[in-house]
Each structure stands twice: as C-alpha cells, then as structure tokens.
N, C-alpha and C positions, 0 to 999 in steps of 0.2 A: 394583428401582428405585420399588416403589410407594408407598414412604411417605415422606415429607420426611427420617427421623434416615437414608434407608438412599441420599439423594441425593450424590452427590457433590460437594466443591465447586468452583467452575472460576473458574479463572485465567487471565487470558488479560492477557499480555505484549504488547502492541503497538509497534514499532520504527520508527523514523521515518525515510524511506530510506534503508532498508537494502535493499542492492541483495545477490541472492543468491548472487552467483559473485562476490563477496566473503567468504565464509566459508569456513572450510577442509570442513565438511559437503557443501558445493557445491564443492568441486573447486579451493580459493583455494591457493596455495602459503604464504603468507603466514599466520604464526600467529595472525592475527585475532581467533579467538572461541574458543578452547579449552574454555565454557563450555557455550557451542551447540555445540559439535559432542560434548561428553560427556552435553549433553542428547539428542543428536541420534542416540546409541547405544540410548537408554533409549526411542524415539519411535520415530514412522511419519512420517517425513520425504518432503515431496510438493515432486517434481521439477520440475512441470509446472502448476504452482497460479502464477494469473493475478486482477492487478486486475482488474474487471468496470469502475473510473470510476478518474482519476486526474484532482489531485492526491487530499490527505488527507478533504476532507471526503465528495467524493464515495464515495472509498473503503472509509473506516468507515462511512457510511451503511449502504450495503451488507453489508459484515460485518456491523453490528448489526440487521437489516430483513432479509434475507434475499432482499430485490427487486432488482433491478438496476437501476442510476439512469436506464436509459430510463424505468421503473416508479413510480421513487419522483419525479422532473424533478428529484433535488439530481444536476447531471452536470460543477457545476462550484466550487473554492474560494471562496467568502466573496460567492457570489451572491446574486441574491437570492429566488431559492425555497426554501423552508421545507417540510418534510417534513409532512405531512400528520397530523392527531392521532388518524385512524383506522386509520394505519399504527405497528403494535405494535414493538416493539425490546424484543432481550435482557433488559435488566435491567428493562423492565416485569412480563415473565412473569416471573420469576426473585423478583420481590419479588412478586409474587402468587401465588406458590407453595411460600412460607416462608422465602426467601434473603434472609440479608444484604447489601444490596447495596451497592457502592463504586465507586463511578469514581474515577478520579486523571487528571487529563486537562486542554487547553487549548484544546479546541474551542470553546469557550461566549466562553470570555477573550479567545483573540486574534482570534477571528473577530468579534470588536467586536460580538458578541451574536447575530448572525447565523445562529449553529449549536445555537443555544437547545434542542435535539432532543436532541444529547448529553447531556445533564441527565436524558433524564427517563428515571424507575424508581431514581435511584439513593437508596437511603438518606441517602450520603455521597456529595455529588460536588465532591470538592478539584483546586478551580482552579487554574491559573497563565500567567503569563507565561514564554513560551522566553525564557529569559537565556541566549545562549551564552558561550564562552570561560572556563566555569566548570565545574564538575561539576555541576550542576544533575541529571542523574539519579540521584545517589547518595540527593540529601534528600529526590528522588519516592521513591525504595524505601525509604528511610528511614518515607517513610507509610506504602506497603503495608507493609512489616512490623510497623508499631503497629497497621492494623486487622487484618494476620490473629491478631496475639497478642488483641487486644482481644477478638476476635470468635470464639476459640477454639472447636470446640463445636459452633458454629453452622456449619449452611450457609451458605458465603460465595460468594457471585458479584463478583468483582474485577477489575476491567479497568483496569491501568495503561498508562499511554499515554507513550512517554519518546522524545523530539524527536531528539534526536543519532541519525544522523552527518548532520541537515540543516544547511545551511549555515544561517550560514556557520562553515566548521570552522573549530576553535580546540578541541584535542583538551590537557588540561594535562600536566604531565612525568610519565612518561618517556615519552607515548604522543605525544607531539606530535614526536619524535625516531626511536622505535623501527622506521618501517619506512621511510626515507626512505632512500632508494639517489641519488647524486646524477644529474643527469640519464637517469636510466633508461626514463622514458617516451617514449613512439612520437610524442608532440606536441609542439611549438611553440609557444610561448607568444607567439611573433610571429604567426604563423599564427591560434592560436585569434584575437588581439585585430579580427584583418582585418575577422573573418565580422562584426561590429558593434561598432568602437571604443569608441563611448561606453558602451556597455553592457558591455561587459569591463573595462574600465576602471575603471569605477564597482563592478561587480560584487567584482570583484580584490581591491579596495583598500579593501572592506567586512570583509574578512578580517582586516587586517594582519598580513599574512603574513610570515613573515623570511627566507624569497624568491620573491617573486611571478613570476621569472620561470625559475622551473623549473616544468613541469608538472608532474614528478613527485613535488616536494613539496607540491603541492595533495591530490595523491593520496593521499600520505601523510599528510596532518592527516585525510582522510575516513577511513582506513584507522585510523587511532588513534583517530578517534572508535568506530568499530566496536567497539573492543577495551576502550576506555572501559566504553564502554554493557556489553557481554559481560559485564565483572566484577559488573554490576549483576544481570544475567540467575542469574549464577551465584549470588549472595547470597539469590534467589528460592527456584529449587529449593532452597537448604542449610538455609532457615529452614521448606519445607515436609516436608522429611526429619527435622529437628530437634524437628519439634512433631510428631510421628507421624503426619502427613494423607497423605504418600505415594501410599498406597494406596487414600484417598479423594480425591482430587485429577485432574481433567482438568485439565492446562495445555498448553495454545494460545501457541505465541511465532510470531510472524508480522512481518511488514514492511507498508505499507501501499501501497508501488511501491519502485520501485530508482531510479538515479540514472542520467545521461547522460555518458560518457567518450569523448565522439569521435561518437557514434552518432546517425545523421542531420544533422552538423553542432549539436548541442548539445553542452555542457559545463557541469557540476559544475553541472547542476541536472535535473530531472525533467517534462518533458515532452516531446513526441512519443510515439507511441505504439509505441514499438520493445521488442523484448525485454524490455532493458536497465532501462525503466522499468516496462513490466506486470509481466512477472517476479517475484513475493514469495517470497521466504522463508515456510517452513510448516515447522512441526514442531510433531504434536500424541503428545501422552504421555496414550495411557488405562488408567490400574488393571486390570492382566490382558492385556493387549494383548501381543501378539509385536512388538518393535520392528522396522524395515525401510522398504526405501523405496517408493513411491507412482510408477509413471508417469505413471497416466492423467492426463490434460488435467480440470483441474478447476477452479471462478472462488470468489474469495471469497463470491460466492454461496450457495456451500453450506456453508459454516462455520455459519448461522441452523438451517438445517435438523439438522444433522448433533449439536449439541447440544441440540439442544429434542428430538430422539430420545432420547437418550444420559439426557435430565431426565424424562422425558414427558412435557413440558409442552404442551398442547394445542395443535396446529395454528393459527393466526390461520383469520380466515373466509374471505380471498380467498384465492388461488394464489400461492404462491412460488415465483420462475424458479430461484430455486435448490434441488439434489438431495441429499439426505443424502450423507454421502461412506462411511458404513457398510458398504453391501457390497461396500465397492472391501474395507476392512479385513479383510472375513469370508471372501476368497480370489475373490472372485466375478470374474471379467478381463472383463465387459461394461461399456464405456465410461459414465458417469456423462452425455454429454454430451457432442457429437459436435465443438462447437468453443465457442469465449469471443469475444463481444463486446466489447471496452475502449470508453471513447470519453474526449473530451477535451475542454473547455469552457473554460479558464480563460487560458493564454497563448495558445491557439491552437487551432482547434476538427477534430475530426478523429472519427473512429472505424474504428476496426480490427477483421476478427475473421480469428480466429486457430485454425485447425485443427493437427493434429500434424504436415501437413505444407506447409502454406502459412498466407502472413499476404497478407490484404488490405489496405492503410490507405487509405482513401476522406477527401481534404482535405472541409473547408464552406469557402468562400471569400466565401460573402453568406446575412447573415440573410433573415428572411420578407419584411422589409420591400426587399432589393434593397441592404440597405448593406455594404460589405466586408468582409469577415476578413480581417483581416492575418494572416501567419505569428506567429511567436514573435520576432521580429527587426522587428514593424511594417515589413514588404513587403508589396506583392502579391503570393498566394500563386499557385502553379503548380493549378489545378483537378484536376489528371492523377491518377490511383491509381494507387498504388506497389505492386508483388506481388515476393513473395518467397517462393523456394522455401527452405525450412527444413533441405530432408536434405541439402543440397550447400552452401550458405548459410544458417548459422544464424545468425553474424553479421549479418545483412540486410544485406550490401553494393553488394549487385546487383539492381538493377531488373530483371525479368523480364515487366514489363506488355506490353511490347511482342511481346516475343519469343513468349507465351505467350496470344491470344488468345482460344483456346478455356477455359484455365484460368479468365480473367481474366473472361471472361462467367460463367462457372459460379460465381465468386465471389462476384460482384456481383448476380448472382442470390438467392444466400443470404441474404446485407445485405439486399437490398429486399423479401424477404418476412419475413426478419427483423423488418426497421422497420416493415411493416404489422401484422405481428402485435404489435407494441410501442401502436402507433395503434389499432389494434381492442379492446387492453386497457385504454390510459386515455383514448379517446373523446377525446386533446388533440393539438394540433400537435406538429409536431416538439420535444423541447426546447435543442437544441443553436440551431436557426434561428428561435424564440422568446427566447429570453435572450441569442443572445448571447454574447462574450466574460465574463466576472467581472472579468479582469486583463488587459486591454491591454498593449501592449507603451509607450505614452505614458504609461498610469496608472503602472505599475510601476514606470515610471523616475521619475516623480516620487516615487514612495516611498523606491526607494529612495536619491536624492538629494540626500532630506529627513532624512535618517541622517547622511551628513557630517558 
C-alpha cells in the first residue's frame, strides 16, 4: 500500500448506544441483527472491545485520535473542554494522503457547536439533528450511498454515525412489535420508577410508548431500533459489493457504548461503567483477512493506530495511547494491553480499570474545589470503590471489595500508577476533578422537562 491508488477505502459505520450482547453475533437469541450477523461471518469480531470513555463525545474522540480521554481532556459529553489543535484526527490524516473524506454525523450540531473538532479534516461534513420516532437512519444512509457513488474510483474515508438505538426509543412498524413478549422482562416498572420517581416518570413519558408500564415493551422498542438500523448496515454492505469495491474497502462497524437494562440500578440509558455500557460491538472486515473472533482485551484507543498502519499514514509526533490490532489479526497471541481504563464525567463521575478477570470502579464524589459530585440520580454518592470478579460474576452483581482486600489494593495501585502516568504526559490536573460533571441530574432534568 505504498501508492494512493492502492490504498483501501475506509468506511466506518458507528452505531450509537448499541449494546453488543443484543446482537446475534454476540449471542443474542432474538433476531435483531441479520445483516450485522452476516457481516460478522466475513469479519473479525472482537469479543472484548471496550470504550475508553463514555458517552458519545469522549468515545468517538478517542476513536478518531487514538488517545485516551485523559490525554485529550475530553472526558464528558457536551463539556467545556475542546480538542487541542495539535491533536491529529483520522479524517485529517486521510485527506492529507489523498482520500476524499466524508463525515455524516451530528456531534457538531447536536453538541451546540461544542464538538467542533468532529468536523475536522472532512471535505464534506454532513451534519444533522437527531430526530427520533422515524427512520432517520435510512435517510442518513441515503446520503452515504450518494457520496459513495459520487466518489467511486477515489480513495474514500467515510464516517457514518447512525444515532439509533438511542433513547427515546421509537422504531417504525413492523419493528415496534417484532420483539415484544408481554410481561417477559425481569424488572417491574413500578420498582424502576421508585429509584427516582421524577426522573423515570419524565424519561419514560418522553418516549410516548404504547405500553409504558411493561418493561419488556421498552426493551422490545430498543431491539426494534437495532433491527431498523441493522437494515441500513446491510444497505452499506450491498452497495460496496455492487460497486465492485469489496476487496478495496476496510469496513468497521462498531458502537460508541452500550445501554443499561438494570445494571447498577440504571435503566434505558448509558451511564455507569458496567460492561453493559463500556463493552462495544466491533466488527472489522479487511480485504484478504481470514474472518474469525478475537478474544483479546482491546480499546477504542486501538482503532486509530490500526487504520493508520493499514493505510501507511505516518504516526503523529506524539505517542498514542492505543496500539495496532494487526498483530492480533496475524495470529500473535501476545496481548496488546493488560487492561482498559474507562472514564465517565457526564451524569456522574467515575473511573474503571478492567482486566480480563476483574473490574474496579472508582467513584468521584467531589471536584478539585471540594464541591460534591452527585450520582446519576442527583444523590450524595458513596465513595467506596467497587470490585467485581468477572470470572464468576460476569454480570457484575456482587461487589467483592470487602472480601478481597489484597486484590482491591492491587487494582487500586494499578489505577493510581496509570493516573500518575497520564498526569506526567499532560502536565495537567485530573480532568474529572478539574471539570466536574457536564450534565448533572438537575441540569438534565431541566432539559428533559422542557421537551414535554
């Protein structure tokens, strides 16, 4: 791949709020994803891929830069921090090396201009406002296919960000009832509402549901939106194949984060650093690459260096926190990282350190000035760290911190060392404590109630 004409197209389909284990290729029993499942049979499927930051802005900033949120300072969604002009993004590198670059994304528009760096490097940045209760993803895919047709024969970098299955859930028929089984959910909506009555009354009411008191119906709407978006992935795959570009295209389909359905007492949202949220779907289809599954622990940090190596883009002048995945695809069994650190600082503030066997979640209860950082529901937060043994408790239901003090001390020591390394690299204070929450409970409720 030493000449422009031999460089592959790069197509990234980024699906918002897509929980990996609600896809057939990740073991889900409902047929939500026939198109993605078919693509999985031609791809490398990553079983242990995790977001370095949640929700969308920190997650996709890391995707496009190869840098952990603690290196960029982008640790929250719609925060005050901006990405440094010195940090290079994938579309910037692609355009400099002869690619036509297209972004179909809403993070500049939806973020009220505070995500301006998401437009960097694009010849065409096609922004949009998210419109629920329709099939906006189909229209966005129409845009993508139009650009693919217009620039056929040119090396193309395309980033297509599909917002479904984000809340409010509202799939179109027949997807709205396809997965509904009356009363089949493990939770009762009355119990869910008790967690924070004002919040869940407003949040669920915002979805305009036909059966708002049946938890199973809400999950079915989420699954319906997955199926509705899955159809668009199929359209992208077929368009690439029909244009004869399949063997000249790198296709990455992934999510920015997942969604909670009870994990950590969170429902219908994507906060808390449980695997339900931090684990991402990730399928990478490479020309000439044998399909299969990769069980190694990987991070969204690793996508930038992987795509850069595939296309011979030069490395930036600063070190990346990600590592190329190509050795794993080549059969090297050596892990590329011992752990992934994930961060949240939007609705509540936490760090998580995840190894293949254990997960540590460290709550932040005050900012650098000593002001309290409440939890997701606006309550004072317990500062005690949580520890889970993922080998025996993969659903993270039993905190063993008090039962395993040696393991807790080891994990806390690893996280302290990592934080010190990040501070040395940036020469800045801890970004969570410096910035606080970008969308606290009170502020979120103001926005939610204003929509009613």
